[in-house]
C-alpha positions in Angstrom: 0.0 0.0 0.0 1.2 3.5 -0.8 2.4 5.7 2.0 1.6 9.5 1.8 3.7 11.5 4.2 3.0 15.3 4.7 6.2 17.3 5.2 6.4 20.8 6.8 8.1 23.2 4.3 10.7 24.8 6.6 10.2 28.5 5.8 6.4 28.2 5.5 6.2 26.4 8.9 7.9 29.4 10.6 5.5 31.8 8.8 2.6 29.8 10.2 3.6 30.1 13.9 2.1 30.2 16.5 -0.4 27.7 15.0 2.4 25.3 13.9 3.9 25.3 17.4 1.3 22.5 18.2 0.6 20.8 14.9 2.1 19.9 11.5 1.4 22.3 8.7 -1.0 19.8 7.0 -3.1 19.8 10.2 -4.1 23.4 9.6 -7.8 23.8 9.0 -8.9 26.0 6.0 -12.3 25.7 4.5 -14.2 22.7 6.1 -11.4 20.2 6.4 -7.8 20.2 7.5 -5.3 20.0 4.7 -4.4 16.3 5.3 -8.2 15.4 5.5 -8.6 17.0 2.0 -5.8 14.9 0.6 -7.2 11.7 2.1 -10.5 12.4 0.4 -8.7 12.8 -3.0 -6.1 10.0 -2.6 -8.4 7.4 -1.0 -7.3 4.3 1.0 -3.6 4.5 1.8 -1.3 4.9 4.8 -0.7 8.5 5.9 1.9 10.1 8.2 3.7 13.3 8.9 7.3 14.4 8.6 7.3 17.2 11.1 9.2 18.6 14.1 10.8 16.0 16.3 8.7 17.0 19.4 5.5 16.6 17.4 6.2 13.1 16.0 4.8 11.2 19.0 1.4 12.6 18.3 1.8 12.8 14.5 3.9 9.7 13.6 5.8 9.4 10.3 4.4 6.0 9.4 6.8 5.3 6.4 6.7 2.3 4.1 8.7 0.9 1.2 7.3 3.4 -1.3 6.6 6.9 0.2 5.2 10.0 -1.5 6.1 13.1 0.5 3.6 15.9 0.0 4.0 19.6 0.8 1.7 20.1 3.8 0.9 23.7 2.8 -0.7 22.7 -0.5 -4.4 22.0 -0.8 -5.3 19.2 -3.4 -7.0 19.4 -6.7 -7.9 16.6 -9.1 -5.0 17.5 -11.4 -2.5 17.6 -8.6 -3.8 14.3 -7.3 -3.3 12.7 -10.7 0.2 14.1 -11.1 1.2 12.9 -7.6 -0.2 9.4 -8.1 1.8 9.2 -11.4 5.2 9.9 -9.7 7.8 7.2 -10.0 10.6 6.5 -7.6 13.0 9.5 -7.4 10.7 11.8 -9.3 9.8 15.2 -7.7 6.7 17.3 -8.7 7.7 21.0 -8.7 5.8 24.3 -9.3 7.2 27.8 -9.1 10.5 26.5 -7.9 9.0 24.8 -4.9 8.7 21.1 -4.1 5.1 19.9 -4.2 5.8 16.1 -3.8 8.5 13.5 -4.2 8.4 9.7 -4.4 11.2 8.0 -2.3 12.0 4.7 -0.7 13.1 6.2 2.6 12.6 9.3 4.7 16.4 9.5 5.0 16.5 10.4 1.3 14.1 13.3 1.7 15.2 16.9 1.0 13.4 20.1 0.2 16.3 20.7 -2.3 14.8 18.9 -5.3 17.9 19.4 -7.5 19.0 15.8 -6.9 15.7 14.3 -8.0 14.2 13.9 -11.4 12.1 17.0 -11.7 8.5 16.9 -13.1 7.0 20.4 -13.7 3.4 20.5 -12.5 0.8 21.8 -15.0 -1.6 22.8 -12.2 -1.6 26.5 -11.3 -4.9 26.9 -9.5 -4.2 25.2 -6.1 -4.7 26.9 -2.8 -1.5 27.3 -0.7 -1.3 28.4 2.9 1.9 30.5 3.2 1.1 32.8 6.1 -1.3 32.7 9.0 -3.5 35.3 7.5 -4.0 33.1 4.3 -6.1 30.9 6.5 -8.9 33.4 6.7 -8.1 35.3 3.4 -8.4 32.1 1.3 -11.1 30.5 3.4 -13.9 31.3 0.9 -12.3 29.5 -2.0 -11.4 26.6 0.4 -15.0 26.3 1.7 -16.3 26.2 -1.9 -13.8 23.5 -2.9 -14.5 21.4 0.3 -18.3 21.9 -0.1 -18.1 20.4 -3.6 -15.9 17.6 -2.5 -18.0 16.6 0.5 -21.5 16.9 -1.1 -20.9 15.6 -4.6 -23.5 12.9 -5.4 -25.1 13.2 -2.0 -28.5 14.6 -0.8 -28.8 17.1 2.0 -31.2 16.7 4.9 -34.3 18.9 4.4 -34.1 22.4 5.9 -36.4 22.3 8.9 -39.7 24.3 8.8 -39.5 27.7 10.4 -36.2 28.7 8.8 -35.7 31.0 5.9 -33.2 30.5 3.1 -31.9 31.7 -0.2 -30.3 29.5 -2.8 -31.3 26.1 -1.3 -29.1 24.2 -3.7 -26.0 25.6 -2.0 -27.1 24.6 1.5 -26.1 21.1 2.8 -27.2 19.7 6.1 -25.6 16.6 7.5 -27.4 13.9 9.6 -28.3 14.9 13.1 -27.9 18.6 12.6 -30.4 21.0 14.1 -31.3 24.4 12.6 -34.1 26.4 14.3 -35.8 29.6 13.2 -32.7 31.1 11.4 -31.8 32.7 8.1 -29.5 30.9 5.8 -28.3 33.0 2.8 -26.2 31.0 0.4 -26.4 33.6 -2.4 -22.9 34.7 -1.8 -21.4 31.2 -1.1 -22.3 27.7 0.1 -23.5 26.9 3.6 -22.4 23.5 5.1 -23.9 22.3 8.4 -22.0 19.3 9.8 -23.1 16.2 11.6 -24.9 16.9 14.9 -24.1 20.6 14.6 -26.7 23.0 16.1 -27.8 26.4 14.9 -30.0 28.0 17.6 -32.9 30.3 17.1 -32.5 33.7 15.5 -29.1 33.1 13.8 -28.3 35.0 10.6 -25.8 33.4 8.3 -24.4 34.6 5.0 -22.2 32.2 3.1 -19.6 31.0 2.5 -20.0 29.3 5.8 -19.2 25.9 7.4 -20.0 24.6 10.8 -18.4 21.3 11.5 -19.3 18.2 13.5 -20.9 18.7 16.9 -20.3 22.5 16.8 -22.9 25.1 17.7 -24.0 28.7 17.0 -25.6 30.5 20.0 -28.9 32.3 19.7 -29.0 35.5 17.5 -25.4 35.0 16.2 -24.6 37.1 13.1 -22.2 35.4 10.8 -20.6 36.9 7.7 -18.7 34.6 5.4 -16.2 33.3 4.6 -16.3 31.7 8.1 -15.6 28.3 9.5 -16.7 27.0 12.9 -14.6 24.0 13.6 -15.6 20.7 15.4 -17.1 21.1 18.9 -16.8 24.9 18.9 -19.4 27.2 20.4 -19.8 30.6 18.8 -22.0 33.6 19.3 -22.1 37.3 18.7 -20.9 38.9 15.5 -18.3 37.1 13.4 -16.9 38.1 10.0 -14.4 36.0 8.0 -13.0 33.9 10.9 -11.7 30.3 11.1 -12.2 28.6 14.4 -10.3 25.4 14.8 -11.8 22.9 17.3 -13.1 22.9 20.9 -13.0 26.7 21.1 -15.6 29.0 22.6 -16.8 32.5 21.7 -20.1 32.0 23.3 -21.2 35.6 23.9 -21.7 39.0 22.2 -18.7 40.8 20.8 -17.1 41.2 17.3 -14.4 39.0 15.9 -13.3 39.5 12.3 -10.6 38.5 9.8 -9.1 36.2 12.3 -7.9 32.7 13.1 -8.7 31.1 16.4 -6.9 27.9 17.4 -8.0 24.9 19.5 -9.2 25.1 23.1 -9.4 28.9 23.0 -12.0 30.6 25.3 -13.0 34.2 24.6 -14.7 36.0 27.5 -18.0 37.9 27.1 -17.8 41.0 24.9 -14.4 40.2 23.6 -13.8 42.4 20.5 -11.0 42.7 18.0 -10.3 45.5 15.5 -9.8 44.3 12.0 -9.2 47.7 10.4 -6.8 50.5 11.3 -8.3 54.0 11.9 -5.9 55.2 9.2 -7.0 52.5 6.8 -3.2 51.7 6.4 -1.9 48.2 5.5 -1.9 46.0 8.6 1.4 44.7 9.9 1.6 41.4 11.8 4.3 39.9 14.1 6.6 37.5 12.2 8.4 34.7 14.0 10.7 34.5 11.0 12.1 38.0 11.2 11.2 38.7 14.8 9.5 42.0 13.8 6.2 43.2 12.5 5.9 42.7 8.7 3.4 44.0 6.2 0.6 41.7 5.2 -0.7 43.4 2.1 -4.1 43.5 3.8 -6.3 46.3 4.9 -8.4 44.0 7.0 -6.6 41.7 9.4 -7.6 41.0 13.0 -6.5 38.4 15.5 -4.3 35.3 15.4 -5.0 33.4 18.6 -3.1 30.1 19.2 -4.1 26.9 21.0 -5.1 27.0 24.6 -5.1 30.8 24.8 -7.8 32.5 26.9 -9.0 36.1 27.3 -11.3 37.6 30.0 -14.5 39.6 29.8 -14.4 42.8 27.8 -11.0 42.1 26.3 -10.1 44.4 23.4 -7.6 43.4 20.7 -6.0 45.8 18.4 -5.7 45.3 14.6 -3.2 42.7 13.7 -2.7 41.1 17.1 -0.8 37.7 17.5 -1.5 35.7 20.7 0.8 32.8 21.5 0.0 29.3 22.8 -1.4 29.1 26.3 -1.5 32.9 26.9 -4.1 34.2 29.4 -5.2 37.8 28.8 -7.3 40.0 31.0 -7.8 43.5 32.3 -8.8 46.9 30.9 -7.2 48.5 27.8 -5.6 47.2 24.7 -2.8 44.6 25.2 0.2 44.8 23.0 0.0 43.5 19.4 2.3 40.5 20.0 1.6 38.5 23.1 4.2 35.6 23.6 3.2 32.1 24.5 2.3 31.4 28.1 1.8 35.1 29.0 -0.3 36.1 32.0 -1.7 39.6 32.1 -2.7 42.4 29.7 -2.3 46.1 29.0 -1.0 46.6 32.6 1.9 44.2 32.0 2.7 40.5 31.9 4.2 37.7 33.9 4.7 34.0 33.0 1.8 31.6 33.1 3.9 28.9 34.7 3.4 25.3 33.5 1.9 23.7 36.5 -0.8 26.4 36.7 -1.4 26.3 33.0 -1.8 22.5 33.0 -4.3 22.8 35.9 -6.4 25.1 33.7 -6.0 23.1 30.5 -6.9 19.8 32.3 -10.1 21.4 33.7 -11.0 22.8 30.2 -10.5 19.4 28.5 -12.4 17.6 31.2 -15.5 19.7 30.5 -15.5 18.1 27.0 -14.8 14.6 28.4 -11.2 14.6 27.0 -8.0 13.9 28.9 -5.0 16.2 28.3 -2.6 13.4 27.5 1.1 13.1 28.4 1.9 13.4 24.7 0.1 16.8 24.6 1.8 17.9 27.8 5.2 17.1 26.4 4.4 19.2 23.3 3.3 22.1 25.4 6.4 21.8 27.6 8.5 22.0 24.5 6.6 25.1 23.3 7.0 26.7 26.7 10.8 26.3 26.5 11.0 27.2 22.8 9.0 30.4 23.3 10.9 31.6 26.4 13.0 34.0 24.3 9.9 36.0 23.4 8.9 36.5 27.0 10.9 39.7 27.4 10.2 40.1 31.1 12.1 36.9 31.8 15.3 38.1 30.0 
């Protein structure tokens, strides 16, 4: 059986921090599915694995075989790319725009992002979605939702929209088994609406596509959702949301605005949390870069909040345009906190101290327990590594 192994492109992985502190690049969610889930739908039955950072391999194993195709984890699949990758012979590398898309090798020891030693095959596909920067996750989410919607619903029939709801463009609305939608407005005129298995949309919600709510997730009453927005598995979301990707098990359960943002896993946003997504001057937004260790231009006028896994913020928290919040940070208090908040920060506009690991784990374990999930030793080891790796950014420790 063929083994497909997703590798982290070195430079791109750094561009995608803080989200890739805790997952391989291919585990990023954009559209409805994660990147590796998309590939599995296209490639079918096979063995899958990840060539990622050493400290992540226990959770995301390599799983190699005798014939391995290494796939760039930042690339979303298309039919043409799938055909080109499946046609690769041993030692052949699929390349586009001077970057490695995939290579077929007998051993992971032979892998290199430098494809000059391989037999190069130029890809004829030039329409694929690639995630190069954190803000690509929300900026390209509309196209990704459209592609995933077509992939997941092709040849299938949606559950009927329950009576009492209003809708526009019914053909672009798909409801999976077990989902509940009550007295809400579904407008798929501007893009598809996908409602996942056992998801719940409570009374009074207004949704404008493209929009996806994944398995077991929920929209709270009177939520106002502007696409392109994704609510990941087991998330609970309310208030006003505009072009946001929520990963999994995260909560924004109350009123407040979040826009042009990416929210990681196990995040909790206190009531009336708001972020700015547009500067008062309408200038281009700059965002903290872990590659250059400075703020860099994004090319975007609208760019809000990048909030990594296990981060939390208290009631009435206000985030400035283009804010990056690291893993495990806990933000609270009046005023706007700084635009770059390092991992495991504790505090806010008044200043920070370190959210020490034993206190962080106590909180994380309690949060996971509420969802009947145990914070595993593997997860703890990953978070310990991130704690040490991110120490250099906690300037108050220096």
